[in-house]
C-alpha positions as CSV (number, residue, x, y, z in Angstrom):
1,M,-13.9,-8.8,6.7
2,K,-12.5,-12.5,7.7
3,P,-10.5,-12.8,10.7
4,R,-6.8,-11.6,10.2
5,I,-4.1,-14.5,8.9
6,I,-0.7,-12.7,9.8
7,P,2.2,-14.4,7.8
8,P,5.2,-15.5,9.7
9,A,8.0,-12.9,10.0
10,L,11.1,-13.5,7.9
11,Q,14.7,-14.1,9.3
12,K,17.8,-13.2,7.8
13,G,18.7,-15.7,5.3
14,D,15.0,-16.0,3.9
15,C,14.1,-15.5,0.7
16,L,11.9,-12.8,-1.0
17,G,9.8,-13.9,-4.4
18,I,9.9,-11.2,-6.8
19,I,6.7,-10.6,-8.7
20,A,5.6,-8.5,-11.4
21,P,1.6,-8.2,-11.2
22,A,1.1,-4.9,-12.6
23,S,3.4,-2.9,-15.2
24,Q,5.9,-4.1,-16.8
25,L,9.9,-3.6,-16.0
26,R,11.4,0.0,-17.0
27,S,14.6,0.3,-15.4
28,P,16.6,-3.0,-15.3
29,E,19.3,-0.6,-13.4
30,H,16.7,-0.1,-10.6
31,F,15.6,-4.0,-10.9
32,H,19.4,-4.8,-9.6
33,Q,19.8,-1.9,-7.0
34,G,16.8,-3.3,-5.0
35,I,18.1,-6.8,-5.4
36,A,21.6,-5.3,-4.0
37,F,19.9,-3.7,-1.1
38,L,17.7,-6.8,0.0
39,K,20.8,-9.3,-0.2
40,E,22.7,-6.6,2.5
41,M,20.0,-6.7,4.5
42,G,20.9,-10.6,4.6
43,F,18.0,-11.9,2.4
44,T,18.0,-14.1,-0.4
45,V,15.7,-13.3,-3.6
46,K,14.1,-15.2,-6.4
47,F,13.1,-14.1,-9.8
48,P,12.7,-15.5,-13.3
49,P,15.3,-15.8,-15.1
50,Q,14.2,-14.7,-18.1
51,L,12.7,-11.5,-16.9
52,W,9.2,-10.3,-17.7
53,P,8.5,-10.1,-21.7
54,G,6.0,-7.4,-21.4
55,Q,2.7,-7.2,-23.2
56,D,1.9,-3.5,-24.3
57,F,1.9,-1.5,-20.8
58,L,1.5,-4.6,-18.7
59,A,4.7,-7.0,-17.5
60,D,3.0,-10.0,-18.9
61,D,-0.5,-11.2,-20.1
62,D,-3.2,-11.4,-17.3
63,T,-3.0,-15.3,-17.0
64,H,0.5,-15.4,-16.5
65,R,0.8,-12.6,-14.0
66,A,-1.7,-14.3,-11.9
67,D,-0.3,-17.5,-12.6
68,E,3.3,-16.4,-11.3
69,F,1.3,-15.0,-8.5
70,N,-0.2,-18.1,-7.1
71,R,3.0,-20.2,-8.0
72,A,5.1,-17.7,-5.8
73,M,2.8,-18.2,-3.0
74,R,2.8,-22.0,-3.1
75,E,6.7,-22.1,-3.4
76,E,8.2,-23.7,-0.1
77,D,11.4,-21.9,-1.0
78,S,10.4,-18.3,-0.5
79,Q,9.1,-16.7,2.7
80,A,7.9,-13.5,1.5
81,I,6.8,-11.7,-2.1
82,I,7.8,-8.3,-2.8
83,A,6.5,-6.6,-6.6
84,V,8.7,-5.5,-8.9
85,R,6.9,-2.4,-9.7
86,G,3.4,-0.8,-9.4
87,G,1.7,1.1,-12.3
88,Y,-1.4,-0.7,-13.8
89,G,-2.6,-4.0,-14.2
90,S,-3.3,-5.7,-10.8
91,L,-7.4,-5.4,-11.1
92,R,-7.1,-7.5,-14.4
93,M,-5.6,-10.3,-12.6
94,L,-7.4,-10.8,-9.3
95,N,-10.0,-13.2,-11.2
96,G,-7.1,-15.8,-11.4
97,I,-5.4,-15.6,-7.9
98,A,-6.2,-18.7,-6.0
99,I,-7.4,-18.1,-2.3
100,E,-7.1,-21.3,-0.7
101,P,-3.1,-21.5,-0.6
102,L,-3.2,-18.2,1.0
103,R,-4.8,-19.9,3.9
104,E,-2.5,-22.8,3.8
105,R,0.7,-20.9,3.6
106,P,0.5,-17.1,4.2
107,K,3.1,-15.2,3.2
108,L,4.0,-11.3,3.5
109,I,3.3,-9.2,0.3
110,V,5.0,-6.0,-0.3
111,G,4.5,-3.1,-2.2
112,F,2.2,-0.1,-2.8
113,S,0.2,2.0,-5.6
114,D,-1.4,-0.3,-7.9
115,I,-0.5,-3.3,-5.6
116,T,-3.0,-2.2,-2.9
117,I,-5.7,-3.4,-4.9
118,I,-4.4,-6.7,-4.5
119,Q,-3.4,-6.2,-0.7
120,N,-7.1,-4.8,-0.2
121,H,-8.8,-7.9,-2.0
122,L,-7.0,-10.2,-0.2
123,L,-7.4,-8.8,3.2
124,Q,-11.2,-8.9,2.5
125,A,-11.2,-12.2,1.2
126,V,-9.1,-14.0,3.7
127,G,-8.2,-11.8,6.4
128,L,-4.3,-11.4,5.0
129,L,-2.1,-8.7,6.3
130,S,0.2,-7.4,4.1
131,L,3.0,-4.7,4.1
132,H,2.0,-1.3,2.0
133,G,5.8,-0.4,1.5
134,P,8.3,0.1,-1.4
135,V,8.5,-2.1,-4.2
136,L,11.8,-3.4,-5.4
137,T,12.7,-0.7,-8.2
138,T,12.0,2.3,-5.7
139,L,14.3,1.0,-2.9
140,H,17.2,2.6,-4.7
141,S,15.7,5.9,-4.0
142,C,14.1,5.3,-0.6
143,T,15.5,7.1,2.7
144,H,17.3,5.4,5.3
145,A,14.2,5.6,7.6
146,A,12.1,4.0,5.1
147,L,14.5,1.3,4.4
148,E,14.9,0.6,8.4
149,R,11.1,0.7,8.6
150,L,10.8,-1.9,5.9
151,V,13.4,-4.3,7.4
152,R,11.7,-4.2,10.7
153,C,8.1,-4.9,9.3
154,L,9.4,-8.0,7.1
155,T,11.1,-9.3,10.6
156,G,8.1,-9.0,12.5
157,F,8.2,-5.5,14.1
158,W,5.5,-3.9,12.5
159,Q,3.3,-3.8,15.7
160,G,3.4,-1.2,18.6
161,P,3.9,2.5,18.2
162,M,4.9,4.6,15.2
163,P,5.4,8.2,15.7
164,C,4.2,10.3,13.1
165,P,6.7,13.4,13.0
166,G,5.0,16.4,10.9
167,V,1.4,14.7,10.9
168,E,-1.2,17.5,10.6
169,I,-4.0,16.9,12.7
170,L,-6.6,18.7,10.5
171,R,-9.6,17.0,13.0
172,G,-9.1,14.7,15.6
173,K,-10.5,15.3,19.3
174,R,-10.7,11.8,20.1
175,D,-8.5,8.8,19.3
176,A,-9.6,6.3,16.3
177,H,-9.5,2.6,16.2
178,G,-10.1,0.7,13.4
179,V,-8.4,-1.7,10.8
180,L,-6.1,-0.4,8.3
181,I,-7.3,-0.4,4.7
182,G,-6.7,1.5,1.7
183,G,-3.4,2.8,-0.1
184,N,-3.3,4.7,-3.7
185,L,-6.3,6.6,-4.1
186,T,-6.5,6.1,-7.8
187,S,-6.1,2.4,-7.2
188,I,-8.8,1.8,-4.4
189,T,-11.5,4.2,-6.7
190,S,-11.0,1.8,-9.4
191,M,-12.1,-1.1,-7.1
192,L,-15.9,0.7,-6.6
193,G,-18.8,-1.5,-8.4
194,T,-16.7,-4.8,-9.2
195,P,-16.8,-7.8,-7.5
196,F,-13.8,-7.0,-5.5
197,D,-14.9,-3.7,-3.6
198,F,-14.6,-4.4,-0.1
199,P,-16.2,-2.8,3.2
200,W,-15.1,0.2,4.8
201,K,-17.0,-0.1,7.6
202,G,-14.9,0.5,11.2
203,G,-11.8,1.0,9.2
204,I,-9.3,3.6,9.1
205,V,-8.3,4.1,5.7
206,F,-5.1,5.4,4.5
207,L,-5.2,7.2,0.9
208,E,-2.0,8.5,-1.3
209,D,-1.4,9.7,-4.8
210,I,0.9,10.9,-7.2
211,N,1.0,13.8,-10.2
212,E,-3.1,13.7,-10.4
213,P,-4.5,17.1,-11.5
214,L,-7.0,18.6,-8.8
215,Y,-9.9,17.9,-10.7
216,R,-9.4,14.1,-10.8
217,L,-8.6,14.1,-7.1
218,D,-11.9,15.5,-6.5
219,R,-13.2,13.1,-8.5
220,M,-12.5,10.3,-7.1
221,L,-13.0,11.7,-3.6
222,T,-16.4,12.6,-4.5
223,Q,-17.2,9.4,-5.7
224,L,-15.9,7.8,-2.7
225,A,-18.1,10.3,-0.5
226,Q,-21.1,9.6,-2.6
227,A,-20.5,5.7,-2.6
228,G,-21.3,6.3,1.3
229,K,-17.4,5.1,1.9
230,F,-16.0,7.9,4.0
231,E,-19.3,7.6,5.7
232,Q,-18.6,4.0,7.3
233,V,-14.8,5.2,8.4
234,S,-13.2,5.4,12.1
235,G,-10.7,7.6,10.7
236,I,-8.8,9.0,7.7
237,L,-4.7,9.1,7.3
238,L,-3.6,11.3,4.2
239,G,0.1,10.1,2.9
240,D,2.0,11.6,0.5
241,F,0.3,13.6,-2.3
242,S,3.1,14.2,-5.0
243,L,3.6,16.5,-7.6
244,A,6.4,17.1,-10.5
245,D,9.4,18.2,-9.1
246,N,9.5,21.2,-11.7
247,V,6.0,22.6,-9.8
248,G,6.6,25.8,-7.3
249,E,6.5,25.5,-3.7
250,V,3.6,27.7,-3.7
251,E,1.5,25.7,-6.2
252,K,2.4,22.6,-4.1
253,L,1.4,24.0,-1.1
254,R,-2.1,25.0,-2.5
255,Y,-2.5,21.7,-4.2
256,I,-2.1,19.9,-0.7
257,E,-4.3,22.2,1.1
258,Y,-7.1,21.9,-1.6
259,I,-7.0,17.9,-1.1
260,W,-7.0,18.4,2.9
261,N,-10.0,21.1,2.6
262,R,-11.7,18.9,0.5
263,I,-11.7,15.6,2.9
264,L,-12.8,17.8,5.5
265,D,-15.7,18.9,3.8
266,L,-16.7,15.5,2.5
267,T,-16.6,14.2,6.2
268,S,-17.9,17.4,8.0
269,R,-21.1,15.3,8.6
270,T,-19.2,12.4,10.5
271,Q,-16.5,14.5,12.2
272,I,-14.1,11.9,11.8
273,P,-10.6,12.2,13.0
274,V,-8.6,13.0,9.9
275,W,-4.7,13.4,10.1
276,A,-2.5,14.4,6.9
277,G,1.3,14.4,5.9
278,I,1.8,11.0,6.6
279,S,5.0,9.9,5.5
280,S,4.0,6.8,3.2
281,G,3.2,6.8,-0.7
282,H,5.3,7.9,-3.7
283,C,7.9,9.5,-1.7
284,A,11.4,8.8,-0.6
285,E,10.3,8.4,2.8
286,N,7.8,5.9,1.9
287,L,7.3,4.3,5.7
288,T,5.7,0.7,5.4
289,L,2.2,0.2,6.8
290,P,0.6,-3.2,7.9
291,I,-2.4,-3.3,5.9
292,G,-4.8,-5.3,8.1
293,A,-3.3,-4.4,11.4
294,A,-5.7,-3.3,14.4
295,T,-4.7,0.6,14.4
296,V,-5.0,3.3,16.9
297,M,-4.8,7.0,15.9
298,H,-3.8,8.4,19.1
299,N,-4.6,11.8,18.8
300,G,-2.9,13.4,21.9
301,R,0.7,11.8,20.8
302,A,0.3,11.9,16.9
303,T,1.3,8.5,16.8
304,L,-0.3,5.3,15.3
305,N,-0.3,1.9,17.4
306,F,-0.6,-1.5,15.3
307,S,-1.4,-4.3,16.9
C-alpha cells in the first residue's frame, strides 16, 4: 500500500462535484433533496447541466463515466467529489481512471456501496484517503447523526475517537491496529482475481451489505476466507446487513446471527478481534468512515480511533 495522501478538508463555501460512476439516477427528487442539504450545510455543488443519459443499468458508458471522474478530479473549482449513487458499474471503469492527477490535486471522494471499489483501488494505487459515507441520493433518508458526521468528516474532523454505541464485541481480548479498508461485501468480493484486487495484510476490514440471501453472503465470505484474505487482517468490523422492511424481526435476528457466527468460524484460527453492529452501510445511520486512515479498535472502550 502506498504512503497515504490526505486530501485537504473543505471549508464552508467550497464546492462538491457530483459524479455518477456506477448506476443511473433513478430518483430526481432524491437528487435535488441531496443538493438542497449540501447547500444548507454551506457548500456549493457542481453537476452536469444535462443529467446522465443512462445506458441500460449504468449512468453512462464506461468511457464517459471514467472521463467524468478524471475531469472532476482535475477541475479547480471543486474541492471534493460525491457520488450520486452506487448500484453497479465502478469496476467497469477503473481502467480509465487517470492516476497522476490524484497525486497532483487530491480530493475527498465520498460514497459507499459500489463506490467502495473506487475507494479501495485508489488507496492501493496512490494511498488516497476517502470517505465511506452517504451518496447524494441517500442524504434525504439519513439520520441527523449521520449527516452531522458526514459534514464533520468533510471539514477535516474525521480524525480522533468515534464511539460505537450498541456495538457487539464478538471477539476482542486485545486492541487491533491497522489501516481501514473494505466496504460493501459484494463489491469487494468482485475485485478478487482482478488487477484491482488489493492487499488486506495488517488492515482492519469493514464489511456491510443489503438484501443478500444468506447463501450468497456465506459464499462471498467463504470465498474471501479461501482466498486468504481473513488470514491477513488485524481486525474485522461488521456494519449494517439490512433486509427488506417486510421481513419479520425474528428472521432479521437469525439472519444477523448467522453472519456473525460465520465470520467467527472463518477467523477461528487467528482469533482476531471482530466487532459487529457498526452503524455504517445501507442504513439511515450511515456514519462516515475514513477509508485509508490508521485505525485502532479500542476493545475496552468500544471506540474506533482514526488518525
